[in-house]
Structures are given as structure tokens and as C-alpha cells.
Backbone as JSON, one array per atom type, in Angstrom:
{
  "sequence": "MTDIVCPACSAVNRVPPDKPAKAAKCGKCRAALFDGHPVPLTASSYGKHLERNSIPVLVDFWADWCGPCKTMAPEFEKAARAMEPDVRFAKLDTEDAQQIAGANAIRSIPTMILFRNGREIARESGAMPAGRIVQWVRGALQG",
  "N": [[90.09, 121.07, 99.56], [88.07, 119.14, 100.71], [86.13, 116.03, 100.09], [83.38, 114.79, 101.03], [80.89, 111.95, 101.14], [77.56, 112.23, 101.88], [75.71, 110.2, 104.6], [73.17, 110.06, 104.6], [71.87, 111.02, 102.47], [73.38, 110.31, 100.01], [74.85, 112.59, 98.66], [77.39, 114.6, 97.4], [79.55, 116.38, 99.37], [81.6, 119.63, 99.51], [83.87, 120.06, 101.94], [85.54, 122.86, 103.34], [88.75, 123.27, 104.45], [89.27, 125.19, 106.76], [87.26, 124.9, 107.58], [85.08, 123.06, 110.52], [85.14, 119.22, 109.73], [83.5, 117.68, 111.54], [81.19, 118.99, 112.3], [79.78, 119.49, 110.23], [77.44, 119.59, 108.04], [75.36, 118.29, 105.41], [74.88, 119.61, 102.11], [72.54, 119.25, 100.43], [70.41, 117.64, 101.81], [70.64, 118.45, 104.51], [71.47, 116.74, 106.7], [73.92, 115.54, 109.3], [76.95, 115.02, 108.9], [78.76, 113.39, 109.88], [78.24, 111.33, 112.5], [79.12, 109.19, 114.62], [78.21, 106.74, 113.7], [78.71, 104.16, 111.58], [77.81, 104.09, 108.23], [75.37, 102.51, 106.6], [75.73, 100.94, 103.69], [74.66, 100.23, 100.68], [74.11, 98.2, 97.74], [73.92, 99.75, 95.94], [74.95, 102.37, 96.93], [77.47, 101.74, 97.79], [79.46, 101.99, 95.5], [79.83, 104.67, 95.56], [80.8, 105.91, 97.62], [83.16, 104.83, 98.36], [84.47, 105.76, 95.96], [84.0, 108.47, 95.64], [84.82, 109.74, 98.43], [87.07, 111.63, 100.08], [88.42, 111.21, 102.07], [89.92, 108.08, 104.07], [88.12, 104.98, 103.76], [86.61, 102.6, 105.47], [85.16, 99.62, 105.75], [83.25, 97.56, 106.77], [82.17, 93.92, 106.52], [79.73, 92.0, 106.6], [77.76, 90.09, 108.23], [73.75, 89.58, 109.04], [73.32, 86.76, 110.8], [75.75, 86.44, 111.35], [77.3, 85.65, 114.26], [80.02, 86.66, 115.3], [80.24, 88.79, 114.15], [77.82, 90.43, 114.51], [79.13, 90.39, 117.37], [81.19, 92.3, 117.18], [80.03, 94.43, 116.3], [78.96, 96.87, 118.12], [81.88, 97.09, 119.13], [82.77, 98.38, 116.42], [81.35, 100.55, 115.75], [82.12, 102.38, 118.07], [84.64, 102.44, 117.23], [84.83, 104.23, 114.85], [83.41, 106.65, 116.1], [85.51, 107.33, 117.59], [87.1, 107.77, 115.08], [86.61, 109.29, 113.2], [86.21, 112.61, 111.97], [88.06, 111.82, 110.32], [88.22, 109.07, 109.2], [85.96, 107.29, 107.51], [83.6, 105.55, 108.55], [82.23, 102.53, 107.58], [79.39, 99.89, 106.77], [78.92, 96.57, 105.43], [76.16, 94.25, 104.45], [76.72, 90.93, 103.33], [75.32, 89.66, 102.6], [72.61, 90.99, 101.17], [74.36, 92.34, 99.57], [75.87, 90.33, 97.43], [77.21, 90.47, 94.94], [79.24, 92.5, 95.59], [80.35, 91.52, 97.8], [81.4, 89.35, 96.99], [82.66, 90.25, 94.43], [84.82, 91.63, 96.64], [86.52, 89.46, 97.39], [85.66, 88.27, 100.08], [85.84, 85.58, 102.11], [85.36, 84.93, 104.36], [83.72, 85.85, 107.31], [83.18, 88.51, 110.0], [84.86, 90.62, 108.09], [87.21, 93.37, 107.09], [87.48, 96.28, 105.11], [89.76, 98.63, 104.34], [89.86, 101.28, 102.21], [91.24, 103.77, 100.48], [90.99, 106.35, 98.3], [89.42, 104.96, 96.75], [90.32, 102.19, 96.34], [91.78, 98.89, 97.57], [93.36, 99.19, 100.36], [93.89, 97.6, 103.16], [93.34, 95.37, 104.56], [91.96, 93.17, 106.79], [90.61, 90.17, 108.73], [88.13, 88.93, 111.18], [86.38, 89.33, 114.39], [87.65, 92.28, 116.56], [88.28, 94.21, 119.16], [87.36, 97.71, 119.51], [89.23, 99.41, 120.61], [91.74, 97.69, 118.92], [90.75, 98.17, 116.4], [91.14, 100.46, 115.82], [93.89, 101.07, 116.36], [94.84, 99.24, 114.49], [93.97, 100.31, 111.71], [95.18, 102.82, 111.71], [97.69, 102.46, 111.79], [97.94, 100.95, 109.23], [97.28, 103.32, 107.48], [99.49, 104.93, 108.14], [101.65, 103.39, 107.25]],
  "CA": [[88.48, 121.18, 100.13], [87.86, 117.94, 101.21], [84.69, 115.64, 99.31], [82.34, 113.97, 101.74], [79.69, 111.56, 101.03], [76.58, 112.3, 103.12], [75.16, 108.95, 104.68], [71.71, 110.36, 104.8], [71.65, 111.02, 101.36], [74.64, 110.41, 99.44], [75.41, 113.85, 97.82], [78.96, 114.94, 97.7], [80.0, 117.69, 99.84], [82.76, 119.95, 99.34], [84.1, 120.98, 103.11], [86.67, 124.12, 103.3], [89.73, 123.32, 104.9], [89.06, 125.78, 107.68], [85.66, 124.52, 108.88], [85.49, 121.73, 110.91], [84.06, 118.8, 109.15], [82.95, 116.76, 112.52], [80.52, 119.32, 112.66], [79.41, 120.07, 109.1], [75.83, 119.56, 107.34], [74.46, 117.99, 103.86], [74.21, 120.95, 101.48], [71.09, 118.62, 100.41], [69.29, 116.84, 103.38], [70.79, 118.84, 106.12], [71.44, 115.66, 107.47], [75.36, 115.79, 109.77], [78.36, 114.34, 107.66], [79.54, 112.73, 110.65], [76.87, 111.16, 113.8], [79.47, 108.73, 114.97], [77.43, 105.57, 113.15], [78.92, 103.83, 110.85], [77.33, 104.49, 107.4], [75.05, 101.31, 106.15], [75.82, 100.6, 102.47], [74.05, 99.23, 99.83], [74.93, 97.98, 96.29], [73.83, 100.7, 95.06], [75.92, 103.49, 97.1], [78.78, 101.13, 98.01], [81.27, 102.44, 94.65], [79.7, 106.46, 95.94], [80.84, 106.0, 99.04], [84.4, 104.45, 98.31], [85.05, 106.57, 94.97], [84.23, 109.91, 95.95], [84.94, 110.48, 99.44], [88.34, 112.09, 99.64], [88.91, 110.28, 103.39], [89.49, 106.61, 103.61], [86.52, 104.61, 103.93], [86.7, 101.34, 106.41], [84.02, 98.66, 105.3], [82.62, 95.88, 107.67], [81.54, 93.54, 105.51], [78.99, 91.55, 107.8], [76.19, 89.39, 107.8], [72.9, 88.86, 110.1], [73.76, 85.29, 111.4], [76.92, 86.14, 111.85], [77.85, 85.72, 115.81], [81.3, 87.47, 115.44], [79.53, 90.21, 113.46], [77.16, 90.74, 116.06], [79.89, 90.93, 118.84], [81.94, 93.37, 117.12], [78.84, 95.87, 115.71], [79.3, 97.74, 119.23], [83.28, 97.8, 119.06], [83.1, 99.14, 115.11], [80.97, 101.77, 116.43], [82.92, 102.87, 118.95], [85.97, 102.91, 116.8], [84.1, 105.22, 114.15], [83.47, 107.84, 116.99], [87.11, 107.67, 117.66], [88.35, 108.24, 114.38], [85.25, 110.4, 112.47], [86.26, 112.78, 110.59], [89.71, 111.33, 109.63], [88.26, 107.89, 108.3], [84.33, 107.16, 107.19], [83.36, 104.12, 108.41], [80.67, 102.18, 106.74], [78.99, 98.46, 106.93], [78.09, 96.37, 103.99], [75.47, 92.96, 104.1], [77.09, 90.27, 102.63], [73.91, 89.09, 102.16], [72.22, 91.98, 100.63], [75.25, 92.67, 98.22], [76.37, 89.22, 97.49], [78.17, 90.42, 93.96], [80.07, 93.31, 95.77], [81.45, 90.65, 98.64], [82.33, 88.49, 95.88], [84.34, 91.2, 94.17], [86.4, 91.57, 97.11], [87.22, 87.98, 97.5], [85.2, 88.06, 100.84], [85.94, 84.5, 102.21], [84.78, 84.8, 106.14], [82.79, 87.56, 108.16], [83.34, 89.47, 109.53], [86.38, 91.35, 107.28], [87.44, 94.8, 107.27], [88.53, 96.44, 104.13], [90.26, 99.71, 104.19], [90.09, 102.1, 101.41], [91.49, 104.97, 99.95], [90.34, 106.54, 96.96], [88.58, 103.6, 95.73], [91.29, 101.15, 96.4], [91.99, 98.8, 98.89], [94.92, 99.43, 100.91], [94.38, 96.87, 104.01], [92.06, 94.04, 105.38], [91.71, 92.32, 108.19], [89.33, 89.32, 108.88], [87.75, 88.28, 112.39], [85.75, 90.19, 115.46], [88.2, 92.95, 117.24], [87.54, 95.23, 120.16], [87.51, 98.94, 119.05], [91.0, 99.71, 120.62], [92.6, 97.45, 118.0], [90.64, 98.35, 115.28], [91.69, 102.11, 115.28], [95.06, 101.15, 115.95], [94.81, 98.58, 112.78], [93.62, 101.4, 110.66], [96.2, 104.18, 112.04], [99.21, 101.4, 111.28], [97.12, 100.86, 107.78], [97.21, 104.51, 107.05], [100.89, 105.5, 108.11], [101.84, 101.97, 106.38]],
  "C": [[88.81, 119.59, 100.04], [86.1, 117.43, 100.85], [84.26, 113.94, 100.36], [81.31, 113.7, 101.48], [78.87, 111.77, 102.02], [75.98, 110.63, 103.17], [73.41, 108.93, 104.7], [71.31, 110.0, 102.85], [72.13, 110.46, 99.57], [75.06, 111.36, 98.56], [76.8, 113.73, 98.31], [78.77, 115.89, 97.61], [81.05, 117.78, 99.61], [83.08, 120.9, 100.92], [85.49, 121.5, 103.11], [87.35, 123.23, 103.95], [89.67, 123.52, 106.47], [87.7, 125.51, 108.69], [85.61, 123.0, 109.73], [84.69, 120.3, 110.68], [82.98, 117.89, 110.6], [81.47, 117.8, 112.2], [79.42, 120.18, 110.95], [78.16, 119.19, 108.16], [75.95, 119.18, 106.44], [74.57, 119.17, 103.23], [72.69, 120.38, 100.77], [70.41, 118.69, 100.85], [69.88, 118.1, 104.54], [71.45, 118.41, 106.97], [73.23, 115.94, 108.09], [76.25, 114.33, 108.69], [78.77, 113.27, 108.47], [78.59, 112.32, 111.99], [77.85, 110.31, 114.46], [78.68, 106.91, 115.08], [78.45, 105.68, 111.87], [77.92, 103.66, 109.87], [76.67, 103.26, 106.62], [75.13, 101.42, 104.58], [75.15, 100.0, 101.83], [74.75, 99.01, 98.55], [74.77, 99.09, 95.5], [74.64, 102.37, 95.64], [77.08, 103.04, 97.45], [79.72, 101.92, 97.07], [81.19, 103.68, 94.7], [80.66, 106.37, 97.18], [82.44, 106.01, 98.88], [84.99, 104.98, 97.14], [85.25, 108.22, 95.18], [84.14, 110.74, 96.93], [86.85, 111.04, 99.64], [89.09, 111.62, 101.54], [88.95, 108.63, 102.93], [88.32, 106.09, 104.1], [87.3, 103.08, 104.63], [85.35, 100.69, 106.31], [83.61, 97.61, 106.18], [81.89, 94.77, 106.78], [81.19, 91.73, 106.72], [77.2, 90.54, 107.22], [75.33, 89.28, 109.23], [72.92, 87.78, 111.15], [74.85, 85.52, 111.8], [77.38, 86.28, 113.29], [78.78, 86.54, 116.1], [81.03, 88.92, 114.81], [78.84, 90.96, 114.39], [77.97, 91.23, 117.19], [80.85, 91.93, 118.75], [80.95, 94.42, 116.45], [79.49, 96.67, 116.59], [80.52, 98.38, 119.15], [83.19, 98.4, 118.0], [82.49, 100.46, 115.22], [81.96, 102.8, 117.08], [84.33, 103.29, 118.62], [85.51, 104.13, 115.47], [84.26, 106.44, 115.01], [84.85, 107.77, 117.55], [87.36, 108.24, 116.5], [87.97, 108.94, 113.28], [86.32, 111.41, 113.21], [86.99, 112.68, 109.78], [89.25, 110.37, 108.73], [86.51, 107.73, 108.37], [84.47, 105.65, 107.4], [81.97, 103.55, 108.11], [80.46, 100.27, 107.31], [78.03, 97.65, 105.53], [77.27, 94.7, 104.24], [75.76, 92.35, 103.05], [75.87, 89.6, 102.06], [72.79, 90.01, 101.33], [72.85, 92.1, 99.49], [76.61, 91.7, 98.04], [77.53, 89.82, 96.38], [78.94, 91.32, 94.45], [80.73, 92.42, 96.88], [82.07, 89.8, 97.8], [83.43, 89.15, 94.73], [84.98, 91.85, 94.74], [86.54, 90.58, 97.93], [86.93, 88.17, 98.96], [85.12, 86.59, 101.55], [85.39, 84.0, 103.41], [84.53, 86.16, 106.28], [83.17, 87.37, 109.47], [85.09, 90.16, 108.88], [85.9, 93.2, 107.05], [88.27, 95.15, 106.11], [88.71, 98.14, 104.23], [90.65, 100.47, 102.78], [90.25, 103.21, 101.15], [91.84, 105.33, 98.75], [89.81, 105.65, 95.78], [89.03, 102.29, 96.29], [91.58, 100.48, 97.64], [93.41, 98.88, 99.22], [95.5, 98.09, 102.17], [93.24, 96.02, 104.0], [92.99, 92.72, 106.15], [90.13, 91.66, 108.43], [89.2, 88.93, 110.45], [87.44, 89.93, 113.13], [87.11, 90.88, 115.87], [87.53, 94.2, 117.64], [87.85, 96.68, 119.45], [88.96, 99.29, 118.87], [92.18, 99.07, 119.5], [92.03, 97.74, 116.61], [91.54, 99.56, 115.12], [93.45, 101.53, 115.58], [95.69, 100.45, 114.68], [94.84, 99.54, 111.94], [94.32, 102.54, 110.81], [97.75, 103.63, 111.11], [98.83, 101.31, 109.58], [97.99, 102.2, 106.87], [98.77, 105.1, 106.88], [101.88, 104.33, 107.13], [101.82, 102.22, 105.06]]
}
């Protein structure tokens, strides 16, 4: 079974291995578990998504005032569409969640951190095109 946190209601869903995760819906709210868009995280949903998803979670730490963050946003979304349901893509606004940004030692944005089982396994700062994001994530998951 694969545990997937719903992007809409944050309920934890158990997806059987014989069911395609890309087509799965939340058992609580019926929302699609994967829709090709990064999940917007808040201070209250951040921990649950990192700790309860069985799949790796890539978090883009960003801010609305950051030009490179705005440039990378559509590229991050393209990468999400390419990698779901193997990796959960999420975004955390560092202005709204300053304590989490501080706890993760975010010094520049955009910064992407790849988590597996709630633990950081890779980090990269700076805007990247979608293909480079996918390549970086695949390399980090293999290494």
C-alpha cells in the first residue's frame, strides 16, 4: 500500500499497488490525489505531507516578491506533471511560513528540498527549467 496525503483535505489515503495512483481519488473528499499541480502547503499542512506521504515530496520554498520564483513556477508545474504520481510536488510560501523556512535553513529562494519519509535527501537553490528539475530529482532519488 502507498500512503498519499490528499492535496485538498489532507486526509491520508491508502492506494493499493494494483490501482493506478494517478487516477486515485480521496476517500474523504473525492478530490483527485494527483492533478498535475503542485500542492500549496501551509504551516499546518507541511508536516503531514512530509511525514505521511509514502512517496518522496519535493518542496519549492518561494515568495511572491521573488522574480526567479515566479519564473520557475510554470517550470515546477511542468515537472510535477512529468513526475506524478512517483513524486509529490509542493510549494511553501516562505513569507507565510517563516518558522518552517527558518527551521529548514532557507537562505535564498527559490530553494527546492527533496524529502523522503520526512527527511531531507537533497537540496538545490536557484531557478531551473522543468527538464533540469526532473533530472535533478531522478538523480537524487537514485543516489
